[in-house]
N, C-alpha and C positions, 0 to 999 in steps of 0.2 A: 482930664487934667492935661494942661499943655506945659511943657517945659522947653524953652528954646535954647538951644545951644549953638556953638560954632564951631568950625572946622579945627580950630587950634586946640580944641580940648579933646580930639580924638582923632585916630587915623582910620581905624577898622571896625568892623562888626561882623555879625553872623546872621545868614538866614538858616533858620533850624526849625524841625519839625518833630513834634512828640505826638506819638501815635498810640491809642489804646490798643492792647493786646487783643487779637482776633478782630479788629475794626469793632468792638462793642460799643453801641452808642450810649455811653455813659452820660454824657453831658446834655442830657434833654430834660434834666430835672434842675431846677435853679440853684439848690444847694451845692450840688457839684460844681456847677459854674462858679458860684461864688468862692469856692476854694481857690480855684485858679487866679481869679481877680485879687484875692486876699494875698495870696502868694507873691504875685507878680509885684503888687504894691509894696509888700514888705521887703522884697529884694531890690527896688527903686530907692526905698526910704533908708535902709539900714545896711545894705550891701553894695551900694553904689552902681546898681545894675541901671544900664539906659535901655529904655525901650524905643525903638524907633518907629516899630509896627507890630501889631499882633491882630489874630483873629482865632476865636474859639469855635470849633465846628462841633458836630455831636460826638465824634470820636477821634479828633486831632486837633492840636494847636500849633498855629504857625506864629513863628517869632523872627523879628528882624532886631538884632539885640548886641550890645556890646557890655561884656562884663567887666567889672571891676578889675583895676590893675594888680589886684591881690589875688584875682581868680582866673582860671583859664576857662574855656567855653566847656570842656570836660567836666571839670569841677563843679560849674553851675548846673550843668545837666544832672550830674548824680546828685546834687542837693535838693534840687529843685523836684526832681522825680521821686525821691526818697521821701520827702515832705509831703507832696501832694498825694502820694500813694498811700501812706498811713492814714491821712485825713480822710481820704475818699472811701477808703476801705471800712473805717470807724463808722461813716455815716451809712454805708450799704449796711452794716450790721444793726445799727439803731434806728435808722428811719424806716417809715413804711415803704416797702420796695417788693412789689409783685415779681420782681425779675431777680430777686436776691439770690436763689439758688442757682438759676441760669447763667448769672452774670459770674459767680464765684467758681462754678464748674470749669468755666472757659479760662478764668484767670489761674486756675489751679493747673489745669493741663497744659498751659503756655509756659509754666514755670521752667527755667533751666535746670537740667537735671542734675547739674552739680551744686545747685544752691540749696544748701542744707537748711539755712537760717530764715528762708522764706516759705510761706506755704503758697502764696498768691504771687503773681506778676501782673501789675496793672498796665505797666507802659511797656511797649516793645524796646527791644535793646538798641536797635540801629536808628540814628537820627540823621547821619551824614552831613554835618553843618558845613555851609558854605561860606568862605571868607568873602567879604565885599569891602573894597576900598572906598572909605568915605570921601575920599578926594575926587572920586568919581560919581557925582551926585545923580547921573543919569542912571547907572546900573542900581544904585541904592533904591532910587525912586521907582525902577521897574520892579524890583522884589517886593517893595511896600504895596504897589498897586496891585501886583499878582495876590498878595495876601489879602487885600481888601475886597478883591473881586471873587472871593470864594462863594460867600453866600449869595451873590449874584449869579454864578455859574450854576450853583445848585437850586435856583429858582426860589429861594427864600424870601428875597427882596428884590426890588427892581433897581435901587440905587445902593452903594456899598454903605453910605451914611445912614440909612434907614436901620442897618443891623446894629443892634445894641452891643454885642460883645465882640467889637472890633475897633480898632484905631481910627478907622476912617471918619468916625464922628470929630475926633481932634483936629482933622485935616480939613474938615468943612466948617470948622469955626465953633463946633458945639463941644461941651464938657463930656469927655468919656469916662468910662469906669476905671482906667488904669493911667497912671501918670505916664505920659509919653513925650519922649524928647524929640523936639522938631528942628531940623536943620533948615534955614530959609532957603537955601538952594534947591533943596529937595522939595519943598512946599511949594514954591515956584514952578518946579517941573511938573509936580502933580496937579497943579492949577491948570495949567495949559495942556497937558495931556489928556486924551480922551479915552484911550484904551492900551493895555499891554499888548505889545507885539506877539503875534501868533508863534514867534519863534522862541519863546521865553525858555522852555525846557530845553530846546537845542543850544541856546547860548550858556546857559547856567547848570541846569539840573544834570543833563546828561554827561557832562565833562568830570 
């Protein structure tokens, strides 16, 4: 689903990655993937979250997003992780899952020692969000393109838009699974760009 917005509507967003504890491959079953999709759409519809790009891999989620004016990036992260953790753990318990014991053991071992209210920790604590000024569409486009190229780098698909759990489909004129906000200037840059620069990590991640 595509939602076109303009620069006057916002000035900044974040590139953020949520990673499953111990890099456990949780998102190899559709039921767990659907929880992420449903939650993102709930936040866009009811909590004014703008999603510019996303990609769900087997053990992590890349997002390029702008929280609502009423919420900070840390508040969004806390609420998103808390809700999805609860739902995913519920399905691990109730769905047929041959890896149930193995998965729960890893989530339990990785729990913070001072966390008395939680038995398991599904998501890693650190996410290190990177601020992006939307008035610099090239930088935003580079982050989105990096996100879209994840399944290509892992040789799951040959083209980003062929991967169902990714916003590349929205930028290719198809209807994706999550409501995506598209900036025309970014869309134009992605259209003419062939590849992310090799120094992406040097420009953004390492700083």
